N, C-alpha and C positions, 0 to 999 in steps of 0.2 A: 581614786576616789570610790566609794563603796556602792554597791547597787544592792544592798540588802533588802530594800523595800520599805525601810523604817526612815522616817523624815530626817533629814539632815540638812544643816545650814553651814556652808562654806565660804569665807570670803577670802578672794585669792589676788594678789597684785600681778599684773603683768607688764613687762619690760617692752616699751616701745620708744624709741629715740624719734620717732617722725610723728608725734601726737598731733601737732596744729595742723601739718600737712595733710593728714589722715582725716581729722575731722572735717576740714575744708573740703576734701574730696568725697566724702561721704554723705555731707550733709546736701551736696550738689546732687548726687545720685539717688538719695534717698526721700527727696521732697522735704526737707526740714529739718529741724533739731528738735527733739523730744526729751526732756529731762526724765530718764528713767529712775532715778532715785526716787521718785514720789510713787513709784508704783512698788516699793520693796515690801510693805505689809501686804499688799494683796497678794504677791508671788508666795511669800511666806505661809498665808493663809491656805491657798491652794494645794502647796506642797503638802500641807498638813492633811488636809482633807483628801488628798489623792494619793496619801503615803509614798511621797515622793522625795526626792533630793533637790533641794535649791543651793545655788552659788551665786556668788556675786565676783566680777572680776574687773579689774580697772587696768587701763593703761598708766605708764609712768606720768607722774604728775597729776594724776587724778583727773584726766582730761576726758576720759570715755567709760561710761560704766556698762557693763555687759551681764546680762541676767540669763541665767541657765536652769531650767528645770528638767528633771529625769524622772519619767514615771515608766514603772514596768506595768504592763498588760498581756497577759496570756504567753509569756516567754519572750515578749517584745518591748525593745527600750524606745519609749517616745521621747526624743530630744527636743526641747521646746527652747528657743533662744531670742533675745530682743536686746537691743542697746539704744543709747542715745539718738544714734543716727542710723540703723538698721532696722527694717520693719520685722514684725513678729514673723519667725518660720518654725515650722515643725520638720523633724526628720527622723525617719525609721529605718533600720537596718533589717533585712530580713535573709534567712536562709531559703533560696529560692529552689522551686519545685520546676520552674517552667519558664523558658526563655520568652519573656513578655515585656513589652515596652508600651507606654502609654503616657502622651502629655496633654494637658487642657490647660487653656489660658483663655484671657479675656479675648473676644471676638473685636477686632478695631475695623475702622473703613476699609481698609485694604484686604482683609478677609472676607468682608462682607462682598466687595466688589467680585472677588474671585469666584464666590459662590455663586453669584448670578450668572457668571460665563463659564460654569462647568465644575467647578472645584468639587472633587469629592471628599468629603469627611463623614466622620460617624454621627449619626444624630439617635438622640435617646427616644425620641416622641415626644417628650415634653417641651412643648414650643419655645416657652420662657427661658427655658436653660439652653435649648439649642441656639437661640437667637442671642444670648450672652455668652457662652463659651464655643471655642473651637476646640475639637476632640480628634487627636491623632493616635492612632495605633493601628497594627497591621491585623489585629486579631479582634474584629468588630463583635463577635459573639460573647467574648470574655469581658468586654470592655461595656457593652450594653447592660450586661448582668450585672456589672459592679456597680453601676449607677442606681442605686435604688432610690426612691423616693425621699427617703429621709436624708441620704447624702447629699442629694440635689439641692433640696430644699436649705440645708445649712451652708451649701457653697452659696447659693445665691442670697441668703439672707445676711452673711457677712462679707459678701463681696471677695469672696477668696480670688487673689490674683492669680496664681497659676497651682498646678499639682503636677508633679513630674515623676513617674515610676520607671526605673530603669535597671535592667537586670547585666551583671556581669557574669557571663556563661560559663566561662572557663572557673572562677573562683565559686561558681552556685551560689553567689551572693546578689542581691537588690536592694535598692535605695529608693525611699518615699522621700520626695521633700514637697511641702508646700510653703508658698510663700503668701503671707496675709497683709492687707493694707494697714497702714499705721493708724487708721482711725479705730480700729478693734482695741480697746484700752480697758473697759470694764470687766469687772470680774465675771458676771455671768455670760459675757461673750467668749473670755477665755475658757470658761468650763463647757460651754457649749462647742468650741472648736476641739477641746480635747476628746469630748464625747464623739465628734465627727470622726478624729482619726482612730478612735477605738472601734467605730462602725466600720472604718477602711480596712482594718486589720481583720476584722471579722469577716469581710466580704472577701478579701484576699485568700484567707484560710477556706472558707466554704467553696470558692472556685478552684481550689487545689493549685494555686499560684505560688504560694508560700507554704513553707511547713507551720 
């Protein structure tokens, strides 16, 4: 698959002998089935506008449809995936400069209870954001500086489920993975989320966490 930066559209057939079982399992785990085929034109438009590469793959028997969009930004490849049964995900791989890890996720009732009894967590100073997300990292300084007002605002606006940044220090590689709720299906929401991840790349570079 080319990463030349010019828009390309590719359709791929993938083999899977357990389509029915997979479909049932995925539907259970991802809160319902959503027909991804209705979004093909939207993804093609975004690919053209972002100078990206869009592909469609299907399991055998055309049971499940998977969309993938690749966008190059400042030497990094943003990989976006979504399927009939999988939520929207963003994934970016980096050349790492620092052994740094961070996870954020929705704050549930258990986490709120633990906070009341003294669980230590990183807080940004943005009350609404801190009340909605639990942030974990050993480097509180880098983490607080990572969360700019623009990044926090977009995470809250689109109810992003989780963001994980993990480093493989031996390979000097790092991976950022964001999971988005299935309710964000409009083009303007996808474009805003792409800009969110570009902002994340910018912050990681400014903080000298990645090359």
